[in-house]
TORVEX-370888 format. One record per atom (N, C-alpha, C): y, x negated, z; residue number from 1. Coordinates in nm, 3 decimals, m for minus. Layout:
[rec [Y X Z] NUM]
...
***
This chain:
[rec [m2.554 5.054 m2.894] 1]
[rec [m2.575 5.030 m2.747] 1]
[rec [m2.518 5.140 m2.662] 1]
[rec [m2.592 5.185 m2.564] 2]
[rec [m2.550 5.277 m2.488] 2]
[rec [m2.460 5.224 m2.378] 2]
[rec [m2.337 5.239 m2.401] 3]
[rec [m2.239 5.158 m2.311] 3]
[rec [m2.238 5.207 m2.174] 3]
[rec [m2.251 5.338 m2.138] 4]
[rec [m2.251 5.392 m2.006] 4]
[rec [m2.377 5.327 m1.931] 4]
[rec [m2.497 5.319 m1.987] 5]
[rec [m2.612 5.280 m1.923] 5]
[rec [m2.588 5.108 m1.907] 5]
[rec [m2.532 5.038 m2.002] 6]
[rec [m2.523 4.900 m1.988] 6]
[rec [m2.406 4.874 m1.878] 6]
[rec [m2.305 4.954 m1.869] 7]
[rec [m2.200 4.945 m1.756] 7]
[rec [m2.259 4.975 m1.621] 7]
[rec [m2.342 5.068 m1.618] 8]
[rec [m2.407 5.090 m1.482] 8]
[rec [m2.505 4.987 m1.451] 8]
[rec [m2.572 4.931 m1.531] 9]
[rec [m2.669 4.825 m1.506] 9]
[rec [m2.578 4.694 m1.464] 9]
[rec [m2.465 4.663 m1.531] 10]
[rec [m2.385 4.544 m1.482] 10]
[rec [m2.335 4.574 m1.354] 10]
[rec [m2.275 4.678 m1.335] 11]
[rec [m2.211 4.719 m1.197] 11]
[rec [m2.322 4.706 m1.089] 11]
[rec [m2.438 4.774 m1.109] 12]
[rec [m2.536 4.765 m1.008] 12]
[rec [m2.587 4.635 m0.975] 12]
[rec [m2.605 4.550 m1.093] 13]
[rec [m2.650 4.416 m1.068] 13]
[rec [m2.559 4.335 m0.978] 13]
[rec [m2.418 4.332 m1.032] 14]
[rec [m2.325 4.275 m0.953] 14]
[rec [m2.305 4.311 m0.812] 14]
[rec [m2.307 4.447 m0.800] 15]
[rec [m2.296 4.517 m0.669] 15]
[rec [m2.404 4.469 m0.557] 15]
[rec [m2.537 4.464 m0.606] 16]
[rec [m2.638 4.440 m0.535] 16]
[rec [m2.640 4.272 m0.496] 16]
[rec [m2.607 4.191 m0.580] 17]
[rec [m2.611 4.046 m0.566] 17]
[rec [m2.491 4.007 m0.473] 17]
[rec [m2.373 4.060 m0.499] 18]
[rec [m2.235 4.026 m0.424] 18]
[rec [m2.253 4.089 m0.301] 18]
[rec [m2.319 4.209 m0.284] 19]
[rec [m2.352 4.278 m0.172] 19]
[rec [m2.252 4.301 m0.055] 19]
[rec [m2.127 4.370 m0.105] 20]
[rec [m2.034 4.401 m0.015] 20]
[rec [m2.056 4.462 0.133] 20]
[rec [m2.140 4.554 0.139] 21]
[rec [m2.165 4.622 0.270] 21]
[rec [m2.266 4.523 0.349] 21]
[rec [m2.366 4.456 0.291] 22]
[rec [m2.439 4.365 0.360] 22]
[rec [m2.381 4.233 0.402] 22]
[rec [m2.284 4.193 0.330] 23]
[rec [m2.191 4.072 0.357] 23]
[rec [m2.085 4.098 0.460] 23]
[rec [m2.059 4.225 0.478] 24]
[rec [m1.938 4.253 0.557] 24]
[rec [m1.958 4.196 0.704] 24]
[rec [m2.062 4.202 0.759] 25]
[rec [m2.087 4.156 0.904] 25]
[rec [m2.058 4.003 0.900] 25]
[rec [m2.081 3.945 0.810] 26]
[rec [m2.062 3.779 0.790] 26]
[rec [m1.902 3.758 0.787] 26]
[rec [m1.840 3.843 0.699] 27]
[rec [m1.697 3.821 0.687] 27]
[rec [m1.640 3.838 0.824] 27]
[rec [m1.686 3.955 0.903] 28]
[rec [m1.623 3.985 1.024] 28]
[rec [m1.657 3.854 1.137] 28]
[rec [m1.792 3.821 1.125] 29]
[rec [m1.817 3.710 1.221] 29]
[rec [m1.743 3.575 1.196] 29]
[rec [m1.706 3.559 1.053] 30]
[rec [m1.638 3.421 1.020] 30]
[rec [m1.484 3.438 1.065] 30]
[rec [m1.434 3.571 1.059] 31]
[rec [m1.285 3.576 1.073] 31]
[rec [m1.245 3.648 1.213] 31]
[rec [m1.330 3.678 1.285] 32]
[rec [m1.298 3.762 1.407] 32]
[rec [m1.201 3.685 1.504] 32]
[rec [m1.206 3.538 1.492] 33]
[rec [m1.120 3.468 1.578] 33]
[rec [m0.974 3.449 1.526] 33]
[rec [m0.955 3.500 1.393] 34]
[rec [m0.825 3.484 1.352] 34]
[rec [m0.736 3.613 1.360] 34]
[rec [m0.602 3.593 1.364] 35]
[rec [m0.518 3.708 1.351] 35]
[rec [m0.540 3.787 1.241] 35]
[rec [m0.465 3.915 1.234] 36]
[rec [m0.500 3.997 1.133] 36]
[rec [m0.434 3.945 1.005] 36]
[rec [m0.312 3.868 1.012] 37]
[rec [m0.253 3.815 0.899] 37]
[rec [m0.331 3.705 0.837] 37]
[rec [m0.394 3.637 0.917] 38]
[rec [m0.476 3.513 0.874] 38]
[rec [m0.595 3.583 0.799] 38]
[rec [m0.669 3.672 0.868] 39]
[rec [m0.780 3.760 0.794] 39]
[rec [m0.745 3.796 0.666] 39]
[rec [m0.636 3.844 0.654] 40]
[rec [m0.586 3.897 0.520] 40]
[rec [m0.564 3.779 0.416] 40]
[rec [m0.519 3.683 0.464] 41]
[rec [m0.507 3.564 0.358] 41]
[rec [m0.649 3.512 0.324] 41]
[rec [m0.746 3.502 0.416] 42]
[rec [m0.883 3.461 0.392] 42]
[rec [m0.940 3.545 0.294] 42]
[rec [m0.924 3.694 0.324] 43]
[rec [m0.989 3.794 0.254] 43]
[rec [m0.931 3.780 0.100] 43]
[rec [m0.807 3.777 0.083] 44]
[rec [m0.748 3.766 m0.067] 44]
[rec [m0.793 3.638 m0.137] 44]
[rec [m0.795 3.533 m0.055] 45]
[rec [m0.828 3.401 m0.117] 45]
[rec [m0.964 3.384 m0.154] 45]
[rec [m1.065 3.439 m0.069] 46]
[rec [m1.205 3.436 m0.087] 46]
[rec [m1.251 3.538 m0.212] 46]
[rec [m1.177 3.652 m0.225] 47]
[rec [m1.215 3.742 m0.319] 47]
[rec [m1.152 3.693 m0.462] 47]
[rec [m1.027 3.637 m0.458] 48]
[rec [m0.995 3.594 m0.589] 48]
[rec [m1.065 3.467 m0.645] 48]
[rec [m1.089 3.363 m0.559] 49]
[rec [m1.168 3.260 m0.591] 49]
[rec [m1.311 3.287 m0.638] 49]
[rec [m1.370 3.379 m0.576] 50]
[rec [m1.502 3.416 m0.606] 50]
[rec [m1.516 3.494 m0.747] 50]
[rec [m1.420 3.583 m0.757] 51]
[rec [m1.402 3.646 m0.888] 51]
[rec [m1.373 3.575 m1.006] 51]
[rec [m1.271 3.472 m0.995] 52]
[rec [m1.237 3.381 m1.109] 52]
[rec [m1.352 3.285 m1.121] 52]
[rec [m1.425 3.247 m1.035] 53]
[rec [m1.537 3.156 m1.055] 53]
[rec [m1.648 3.232 m1.128] 53]
[rec [m1.671 3.342 m1.086] 54]
[rec [m1.777 3.417 m1.158] 54]
[rec [m1.743 3.454 m1.304] 54]
[rec [m1.627 3.503 m1.316] 55]
[rec [m1.590 3.538 m1.452] 55]
[rec [m1.595 3.408 m1.559] 55]
[rec [m1.528 3.300 m1.497] 56]
[rec [m1.529 3.176 m1.579] 56]
[rec [m1.667 3.139 m1.627] 56]
[rec [m1.760 3.133 m1.527] 57]
[rec [m1.890 3.100 m1.575] 57]
[rec [m1.954 3.193 m1.647] 57]
[rec [m1.944 3.323 m1.631] 58]
[rec [m1.998 3.428 m1.705] 58]
[rec [m1.957 3.412 m1.854] 58]
[rec [m1.823 3.389 m1.879] 59]
[rec [m1.776 3.392 m2.028] 59]
[rec [m1.807 3.258 m2.086] 59]
[rec [m1.800 3.157 m2.009] 60]
[rec [m1.828 3.027 m2.082] 60]
[rec [m1.969 2.983 m2.076] 60]
[rec [m2.047 3.072 m2.006] 61]
[rec [m2.196 3.034 m1.998] 61]
[rec [m2.278 3.015 m2.097] 61]
[rec [m2.239 3.090 m2.219] 62]
[rec [m2.304 3.063 m2.344] 62]
[rec [m2.301 2.917 m2.396] 62]
[rec [m2.172 2.879 m2.400] 63]
[rec [m2.129 2.747 m2.447] 63]
[rec [m2.200 2.639 m2.360] 63]
[rec [m2.210 2.666 m2.231] 64]
[rec [m2.286 2.551 m2.148] 64]
[rec [m2.430 2.563 m2.177] 64]
[rec [m2.494 2.669 m2.223] 65]
[rec [m2.650 2.683 m2.251] 65]
[rec [m2.661 2.611 m2.384] 65]
[rec [m2.574 2.619 m2.463] 66]
[rec [m2.570 2.555 m2.611] 66]
[rec [m2.572 2.409 m2.583] 66]
[rec [m2.480 2.367 m2.493] 67]
[rec [m2.444 2.227 m2.462] 67]
[rec [m2.586 2.153 m2.421] 67]
[rec [m2.643 2.233 m2.332] 68]
[rec [m2.765 2.173 m2.261] 68]
[rec [m2.890 2.213 m2.330] 68]
[rec [m2.883 2.282 m2.452] 69]
[rec [m2.980 2.334 m2.546] 69]
[rec [m3.094 2.419 m2.459] 69]
[rec [m3.028 2.510 m2.394] 70]
[rec [m3.125 2.599 m2.298] 70]
[rec [m3.116 2.737 m2.363] 70]
[rec [m3.223 2.800 m2.402] 71]
[rec [m3.228 2.923 m2.462] 71]
[rec [m3.194 3.030 m2.368] 71]
[rec [m3.151 3.159 m2.406] 72]
[rec [m3.122 3.261 m2.336] 72]
[rec [m3.244 3.311 m2.273] 72]
[rec [m3.352 3.310 m2.343] 73]
[rec [m3.478 3.365 m2.303] 73]
[rec [m3.518 3.278 m2.165] 73]
[rec [m3.502 3.154 m2.175] 74]
[rec [m3.552 3.064 m2.067] 74]
[rec [m3.463 3.091 m1.946] 74]
[rec [m3.314 3.116 m1.958] 75]
[rec [m3.228 3.173 m1.854] 75]
[rec [m3.258 3.296 m1.793] 75]
[rec [m3.308 3.382 m1.894] 76]
[rec [m3.362 3.513 m1.834] 76]
[rec [m3.486 3.494 m1.737] 76]
[rec [m3.580 3.410 m1.780] 77]
[rec [m3.695 3.388 m1.695] 77]
[rec [m3.670 3.329 m1.564] 77]
[rec [m3.569 3.194 m1.579] 78]
[rec [m3.522 3.134 m1.458] 78]
[rec [m3.433 3.224 m1.369] 78]
[rec [m3.345 3.297 m1.433] 79]
[rec [m3.249 3.388 m1.362] 79]
[rec [m3.329 3.507 m1.300] 79]
[rec [m3.424 3.554 m1.365] 80]
[rec [m3.514 3.648 m1.296] 80]
[rec [m3.574 3.623 m1.184] 80]
[rec [m3.644 3.490 m1.180] 81]
[rec [m3.692 3.446 m1.058] 81]
[rec [m3.598 3.419 m0.944] 81]
[rec [m3.490 3.380 m0.989] 82]
[rec [m3.379 3.326 m0.889] 82]
[rec [m3.327 3.474 m0.822] 82]
[rec [m3.304 3.575 m0.902] 83]
[rec [m3.262 3.685 m0.841] 83]
[rec [m3.368 3.767 m0.763] 83]
[rec [m3.487 3.740 m0.801] 84]
[rec [m3.609 3.790 m0.719] 84]
[rec [m3.608 3.729 m0.588] 84]
[rec [m3.586 3.606 m0.576] 85]
[rec [m3.594 3.516 m0.454] 85]
[rec [m3.463 3.574 m0.365] 85]
[rec [m3.340 3.599 m0.439] 86]
[rec [m3.230 3.646 m0.366] 86]
[rec [m3.245 3.790 m0.310] 86]
[rec [m3.314 3.861 m0.377] 87]
[rec [m3.347 4.006 m0.338] 87]
[rec [m3.441 4.007 m0.232] 87]
[rec [m3.538 3.927 m0.230] 88]
[rec [m3.648 3.918 m0.123] 88]
[rec [m3.588 3.862 m0.001] 88]
[rec [m3.486 3.771 m0.021] 89]
[rec [m3.418 3.711 0.100] 89]
[rec [m3.346 3.828 0.170] 89]
[rec [m3.285 3.920 0.108] 90]
[rec [m3.211 4.030 0.156] 90]
[rec [m3.314 4.135 0.218] 90]
[rec [m3.416 4.158 0.157] 91]
[rec [m3.523 4.255 0.194] 91]
[rec [m3.591 4.213 0.330] 91]
[rec [m3.606 4.071 0.339] 92]
[rec [m3.679 4.039 0.469] 92]
[rec [m3.582 3.966 0.560] 92]
[rec [m3.456 4.014 0.578] 93]
[rec [m3.366 3.979 0.665] 93]
[rec [m3.253 3.889 0.650] 93]
[rec [m3.246 3.833 0.518] 94]
[rec [m3.132 3.743 0.472] 94]
[rec [m3.108 3.619 0.571] 94]
[rec [m3.202 3.529 0.566] 95]
[rec [m3.205 3.394 0.645] 95]
[rec [m3.073 3.334 0.617] 95]
[rec [m3.020 3.354 0.485] 96]
[rec [m2.896 3.274 0.464] 96]
[rec [m2.776 3.323 0.540] 96]
[rec [m2.785 3.437 0.575] 97]
[rec [m2.666 3.511 0.650] 97]
[rec [m2.659 3.452 0.804] 97]
[rec [m2.785 3.427 0.855] 98]
[rec [m2.791 3.375 0.978] 98]
[rec [m2.718 3.235 0.975] 98]
[rec [m2.739 3.157 0.881] 99]
[rec [m2.687 3.023 0.868] 99]
[rec [m2.541 3.034 0.854] 99]
[rec [m2.473 3.121 0.780] 100]
[rec [m2.337 3.137 0.766] 100]
[rec [m2.278 3.184 0.915] 100]
[rec [m2.354 3.271 0.985] 101]
[rec [m2.284 3.313 1.113] 101]
[rec [m2.289 3.204 1.214] 101]
[rec [m2.396 3.110 1.211] 102]
[rec [m2.386 2.998 1.293] 102]
[rec [m2.267 2.910 1.278] 102]
[rec [m2.240 2.903 1.133] 103]
[rec [m2.147 2.811 1.097] 103]
[rec [m2.004 2.875 1.141] 103]
[rec [m1.983 3.004 1.158] 104]
[rec [m1.862 3.068 1.191] 104]
[rec [m1.817 3.013 1.324] 104]
[rec [m1.894 2.970 1.401] 105]
[rec [m1.863 2.921 1.536] 105]
[rec [m1.793 2.780 1.535] 105]
[rec [m1.807 2.722 1.408] 106]
[rec [m1.746 2.585 1.407] 106]
[rec [m1.627 2.581 1.302] 106]
[rec [m1.612 2.694 1.233] 107]
[rec [m1.518 2.705 1.117] 107]
[rec [m1.375 2.735 1.185] 107]
[rec [m1.254 2.653 1.146] 108]
[rec [m1.139 2.683 1.212] 108]
[rec [m1.038 2.673 1.100] 108]
[rec [m1.071 2.621 0.995] 109]
[rec [m0.978 2.601 0.882] 109]
[rec [m0.976 2.719 0.780] 109]
[rec [m0.880 2.769 0.748] 110]
[rec [m0.866 2.894 0.669] 110]
[rec [m0.930 2.873 0.529] 110]
[rec [m0.881 2.749 0.461] 111]
[rec [m0.932 2.722 0.329] 111]
[rec [m1.092 2.712 0.341] 111]
[rec [m1.134 2.624 0.441] 112]
[rec [m1.290 2.612 0.443] 112]
[rec [m1.358 2.730 0.454] 112]
[rec [m1.311 2.836 0.533] 113]
[rec [m1.379 2.960 0.537] 113]
[rec [m1.370 3.037 0.426] 113]
[rec [m1.255 3.039 0.350] 114]
[rec [m1.232 3.138 0.236] 114]
[rec [m1.310 3.085 0.122] 114]
[rec [m1.317 2.945 0.114] 115]
[rec [m1.388 2.898 m0.006] 115]
[rec [m1.526 2.876 0.015] 115]
[rec [m1.561 2.837 0.139] 116]
[rec [m1.704 2.817 0.167] 116]
[rec [m1.705 2.854 0.323] 116]
[rec [m1.800 2.940 0.350] 117]
[rec [m1.898 3.001 0.258] 117]
[rec [m1.875 3.149 0.202] 117]
[rec [m1.754 3.205 0.208] 118]
[rec [m1.723 3.334 0.158] 118]
[rec [m1.726 3.343 0.006] 118]
[rec [m1.624 3.265 m0.060] 119]
[rec [m1.631 3.270 m0.200] 119]
[rec [m1.757 3.198 m0.264] 119]
[rec [m1.800 3.084 m0.222] 120]
[rec [m1.912 3.022 m0.258] 120]
[rec [m1.986 2.966 m0.145] 120]
[rec [m2.116 3.008 m0.127] 121]
[rec [m2.196 3.080 m0.225] 121]
[rec [m2.220 3.230 m0.183] 121]
[rec [m2.154 3.277 m0.073] 122]
[rec [m2.185 3.402 m0.024] 122]
[rec [m2.167 3.515 m0.142] 122]
[rec [m2.051 3.514 m0.191] 123]
[rec [m2.012 3.641 m0.283] 123]
[rec [m2.041 3.596 m0.430] 123]
[rec [m2.012 3.463 m0.457] 124]
[rec [m2.055 3.416 m0.599] 124]
[rec [m2.144 3.300 m0.586] 124]
[rec [m2.262 3.340 m0.564] 125]
[rec [m2.371 3.219 m0.558] 125]
[rec [m2.450 3.217 m0.690] 125]
[rec [m2.562 3.134 m0.686] 126]
[rec [m2.645 3.114 m0.797] 126]
[rec [m2.695 3.253 m0.861] 126]
[rec [m2.732 3.341 m0.774] 127]
[rec [m2.776 3.479 m0.828] 127]
[rec [m2.673 3.560 m0.905] 127]
[rec [m2.550 3.555 m0.860] 128]
[rec [m2.430 3.629 m0.919] 128]
[rec [m2.402 3.546 m1.059] 128]
[rec [m2.405 3.414 m1.051] 129]
[rec [m2.366 3.336 m1.176] 129]
[rec [m2.479 3.362 m1.275] 129]
[rec [m2.593 3.356 m1.237] 130]
[rec [m2.704 3.373 m1.336] 130]
[rec [m2.703 3.507 m1.407] 130]
[rec [m2.681 3.607 m1.313] 131]
[rec [m2.681 3.753 m1.362] 131]
[rec [m2.564 3.768 m1.455] 131]
[rec [m2.457 3.707 m1.417] 132]
[rec [m2.344 3.726 m1.513] 132]
[rec [m2.350 3.662 m1.650] 132]
[rec [m2.405 3.537 m1.654] 133]
[rec [m2.434 3.494 m1.786] 133]
[rec [m2.536 3.564 m1.868] 133]
[rec [m2.637 3.608 m1.813] 134]
[rec [m2.751 3.693 m1.861] 134]
[rec [m2.698 3.822 m1.922] 134]
[rec [m2.612 3.889 m1.831] 135]
[rec [m2.552 4.022 m1.888] 135]
[rec [m2.450 3.990 m1.995] 135]
[rec [m2.382 3.903 m1.981] 136]
[rec [m2.276 3.867 m2.082] 136]
[rec [m2.354 3.830 m2.223] 136]
[rec [m2.465 3.761 m2.209] 137]
[rec [m2.535 3.728 m2.335] 137]
[rec [m2.597 3.864 m2.398] 137]
[rec [m2.621 3.950 m2.323] 138]
[rec [m2.682 4.071 m2.369] 138]
[rec [m2.568 4.174 m2.435] 138]
[rec [m2.452 4.148 m2.392] 139]
[rec [m2.351 4.212 m2.465] 139]
[rec [m2.332 4.192 m2.610] 139]
[rec [m2.361 4.298 m2.698] 140]
[rec [m2.371 4.277 m2.836] 140]
[rec [m2.226 4.276 m2.905] 140]
[rec [m2.118 4.329 m2.852] 141]
[rec [m1.986 4.330 m2.910] 141]
[rec [m1.883 4.305 m2.813] 141]
[rec [m1.762 4.312 m2.849] 142]
[rec [m1.647 4.280 m2.771] 142]
[rec [m1.636 4.388 m2.650] 142]
[rec [m1.653 4.508 m2.676] 143]
[rec [m1.623 4.617 m2.589] 143]
[rec [m1.736 4.611 m2.481] 143]
[rec [m1.863 4.571 m2.501] 144]
[rec [m1.973 4.574 m2.411] 144]
[rec [m1.949 4.445 m2.318] 144]
[rec [m1.886 4.332 m2.388] 145]
[rec [m1.852 4.218 m2.307] 145]
[rec [m1.741 4.246 m2.205] 145]
[rec [m1.629 4.325 m2.237] 146]
[rec [m1.529 4.373 m2.168] 146]
[rec [m1.592 4.453 m2.038] 146]
[rec [m1.715 4.529 m2.074] 147]
[rec [m1.761 4.618 m1.973] 147]
[rec [m1.823 4.514 m1.855] 147]
[rec [m1.868 4.416 m1.899] 148]
[rec [m1.944 4.302 m1.806] 148]
[rec [m1.816 4.271 m1.710] 148]
[rec [m1.707 4.227 m1.765] 149]
[rec [m1.589 4.179 m1.692] 149]
[rec [m1.532 4.296 m1.604] 149]
[rec [m1.530 4.414 m1.656] 150]
[rec [m1.467 4.519 m1.576] 150]
[rec [m1.565 4.553 m1.460] 150]
[rec [m1.687 4.543 m1.480] 151]
[rec [m1.793 4.579 m1.349] 151]
[rec [m1.781 4.466 m1.249] 151]
[rec [m1.768 4.350 m1.305] 152]
[rec [m1.734 4.226 m1.190] 152]
[rec [m1.611 4.258 m1.121] 152]
[rec [m1.505 4.309 m1.192] 153]
[rec [m1.377 4.319 m1.127] 153]
[rec [m1.380 4.447 m1.027] 153]
[rec [m1.450 4.541 m1.067] 154]
[rec [m1.463 4.662 m0.979] 154]
[rec [m1.539 4.625 m0.856] 154]
[rec [m1.644 4.551 m0.865] 155]
[rec [m1.721 4.511 m0.759] 155]
[rec [m1.635 4.429 m0.650] 155]
[rec [m1.564 4.337 m0.708] 156]
[rec [m1.490 4.241 m0.628] 156]
[rec [m1.360 4.333 m0.570] 156]
[rec [m1.321 4.438 m0.626] 157]
[rec [m1.227 4.521 m0.566] 157]
[rec [m1.277 4.598 m0.454] 157]
[rec [m1.415 4.644 m0.463] 158]
[rec [m1.489 4.682 m0.342] 158]
[rec [m1.495 4.587 m0.228] 158]
[rec [m1.531 4.473 m0.268] 159]
[rec [m1.534 4.364 m0.160] 159]
[rec [m1.406 4.348 m0.092] 159]
[rec [m1.284 4.356 m0.162] 160]
[rec [m1.156 4.351 m0.099] 160]
[rec [m1.130 4.478 m0.012] 160]
[rec [m1.179 4.581 m0.065] 161]
[rec [m1.159 4.701 0.009] 161]
[rec [m1.252 4.701 0.141] 161]
[rec [m1.367 4.646 0.134] 162]
[rec [m1.452 4.646 0.250] 162]
[rec [m1.389 4.542 0.357] 162]
[rec [m1.307 4.445 0.308] 163]
[rec [m1.244 4.353 0.416] 163]
[rec [m1.130 4.442 0.484] 163]
[rec [m1.048 4.503 0.401] 164]
[rec [m0.933 4.573 0.457] 164]
[rec [m0.982 4.675 0.555] 164]
[rec [m1.088 4.769 0.540] 165]
[rec [m1.135 4.853 0.614] 165]
[rec [m1.266 4.804 0.698] 165]
[rec [m1.274 4.670 0.721] 166]
[rec [m1.404 4.596 0.786] 166]
[rec [m1.413 4.677 0.922] 166]
[rec [m1.319 4.676 1.008] 167]
[rec [m1.342 4.735 1.146] 167]
[rec [m1.396 4.886 1.135] 167]
[rec [m1.343 4.962 1.055] 168]
[rec [m1.386 5.116 1.046] 168]
[rec [m1.543 5.114 0.982] 168]
[rec [m1.555 5.025 0.874] 169]
[rec [m1.691 5.026 0.827] 169]
[rec [m1.796 4.978 0.914] 169]
[rec [m1.755 4.876 1.001] 170]
[rec [m1.862 4.807 1.093] 170]
[rec [m1.891 4.922 1.199] 170]
[rec [m1.780 4.993 1.242] 171]
[rec [m1.801 5.089 1.340] 171]
[rec [m1.906 5.210 1.294] 171]
[rec [m1.874 5.234 1.145] 172]
[rec [m1.940 5.351 1.099] 172]
[rec [m2.092 5.310 1.078] 172]
[rec [m2.111 5.203 1.004] 173]
[rec [m2.246 5.160 0.978] 173]
[rec [m2.315 5.090 1.086] 173]
[rec [m2.227 4.995 1.160] 174]
[rec [m2.299 4.913 1.262] 174]
[rec [m2.356 4.794 1.161] 174]
[rec [m2.399 4.688 1.241] 175]
[rec [m2.467 4.582 1.151] 175]
[rec [m2.596 4.629 1.107] 175]
[rec [m2.674 4.709 1.175] 176]
[rec [m2.808 4.742 1.128] 176]
[rec [m2.788 4.835 1.020] 176]
[rec [m2.691 4.916 1.018] 177]
[rec [m2.670 5.021 0.903] 177]
[rec [m2.647 4.931 0.771] 177]
[rec [m2.548 4.834 0.803] 178]
[rec [m2.520 4.747 0.671] 178]
[rec [m2.644 4.684 0.618] 178]
[rec [m2.719 4.632 0.704] 179]
[rec [m2.844 4.563 0.672] 179]
[rec [m2.941 4.672 0.581] 179]
[rec [m2.949 4.798 0.644] 180]
[rec [m3.030 4.887 0.573] 180]
[rec [m2.988 4.912 0.434] 180]
[rec [m2.861 4.944 0.408] 181]
[rec [m2.810 4.959 0.283] 181]
[rec [m2.833 4.845 0.195] 181]
[rec [m2.806 4.716 0.243] 182]
[rec [m2.824 4.609 0.166] 182]
[rec [m2.985 4.592 0.120] 182]
[rec [m3.067 4.620 0.201] 183]
[rec [m3.215 4.616 0.177] 183]
[rec [m3.274 4.706 0.084] 183]
[rec [m3.208 4.838 0.088] 184]
[rec [m3.241 4.946 m0.006] 184]
[rec [m3.202 4.897 m0.149] 184]
[rec [m3.078 4.853 m0.145] 185]
[rec [m3.017 4.805 m0.287] 185]
[rec [m3.100 4.682 m0.322] 185]
[rec [m3.129 4.598 m0.239] 186]
[rec [m3.218 4.484 m0.291] 186]
[rec [m3.346 4.514 m0.356] 186]
[rec [m3.404 4.619 m0.309] 187]
[rec [m3.532 4.672 m0.375] 187]
[rec [m3.519 4.706 m0.532] 187]
[rec [m3.390 4.747 m0.571] 188]
[rec [m3.373 4.789 m0.699] 188]
[rec [m3.333 4.650 m0.780] 188]
[rec [m3.291 4.567 m0.707] 189]
[rec [m3.256 4.429 m0.760] 189]
[rec [m3.389 4.341 m0.784] 189]
[rec [m3.497 4.376 m0.708] 190]
[rec [m3.630 4.308 m0.757] 190]
[rec [m3.681 4.346 m0.883] 190]
[rec [m3.674 4.489 m0.900] 191]
[rec [m3.708 4.544 m1.026] 191]
[rec [m3.637 4.498 m1.143] 191]
[rec [m3.492 4.481 m1.128] 192]
[rec [m3.422 4.432 m1.241] 192]
[rec [m3.473 4.284 m1.264] 192]
[rec [m3.485 4.215 m1.163] 193]
[rec [m3.526 4.075 m1.167] 193]
[rec [m3.660 4.056 m1.261] 193]
[rec [m3.746 4.148 m1.226] 194]
[rec [m3.868 4.147 m1.297] 194]
[rec [m3.853 4.178 m1.444] 194]
[rec [m3.762 4.282 m1.470] 195]
[rec [m3.718 4.314 m1.620] 195]
[rec [m3.669 4.196 m1.684] 195]
[rec [m3.590 4.103 m1.624] 196]
[rec [m3.531 3.984 m1.670] 196]
[rec [m3.646 3.899 m1.709] 196]
[rec [m3.728 3.866 m1.621] 197]
[rec [m3.850 3.783 m1.632] 197]
[rec [m3.933 3.814 m1.773] 197]
[rec [m3.961 3.961 m1.773] 198]
[rec [m4.058 4.007 m1.893] 198]
[rec [m3.977 3.994 m2.021] 198]
[rec [m3.845 4.037 m2.016] 199]
[rec [m3.768 4.026 m2.137] 199]
[rec [m3.759 3.886 m2.192] 199]
[rec [m3.745 3.791 m2.102] 200]
[rec [m3.757 3.655 m2.143] 200]
[rec [m3.896 3.604 m2.191] 200]
[rec [m3.995 3.633 m2.127] 201]
[rec [m4.119 3.612 m2.167] 201]
[rec [m4.144 3.676 m2.319] 201]
[rec [m4.107 3.795 m2.322] 202]
[rec [m4.124 3.864 m2.463] 202]
[rec [m4.057 3.779 m2.562] 202]
[rec [m3.932 3.734 m2.547] 203]
[rec [m3.868 3.651 m2.643] 203]
[rec [m3.921 3.525 m2.679] 203]
[rec [m3.990 3.465 m2.566] 204]
[rec [m4.062 3.338 m2.598] 204]
[rec [m4.186 3.356 m2.673] 204]
[rec [m4.248 3.463 m2.635] 205]
[rec [m4.374 3.495 m2.706] 205]
[rec [m4.347 3.523 m2.869] 205]
[rec [m4.220 3.597 m2.891] 206]
[rec [m4.187 3.620 m3.028] 206]
[rec [m4.148 3.500 m3.116] 206]
[rec [m4.113 3.399 m3.033] 207]
[rec [m4.082 3.259 m3.100] 207]
[rec [m4.202 3.200 m3.158] 207]
[rec [m4.321 3.214 m3.087] 208]
[rec [m4.424 3.148 m3.119] 208]
[rec [m4.494 3.186 m3.248] 208]
***
């Protein structure tokens, strides 16, 4: 296995789905009414919860699939379709983000904001969970499995950094700039989603 290529694939997949630059305006919108100290608490809590949730499902996903008797090829096909939908949502404006922004006007509880919608489903949603399970299943040895975990940790470290420097980043990119970055990356995610689908179909055909 080419470890470097596999790591880059894992990192890119998680980065595009978790979408630190694209989701930053939502974090700002959800937390702008709070003090700096409270925003820090929300940032730390949401990042840790999202990462723990993603890693837990990623590592135990194989056992869950076995329990429900779902083949990895079926998951690749379903996951590819799901990732494609997520990517297209980002490319065409991210309707889910508008819903979260509207919810910001009503959110006053720290835990409710940190857990929902930031940790789940904004950062660790169905797309990230599916990608994690699929990537972990493709890891053929212990080292490659560790690379999946490391890639996820690095991405959420970047999420945390984006929160810490949110004001400066928003000033630099602006909301439109962040959206442009997210949409460009989402184009690559659509291609990766298609690869997942075809790889799953290939496996199903080989079973016949």
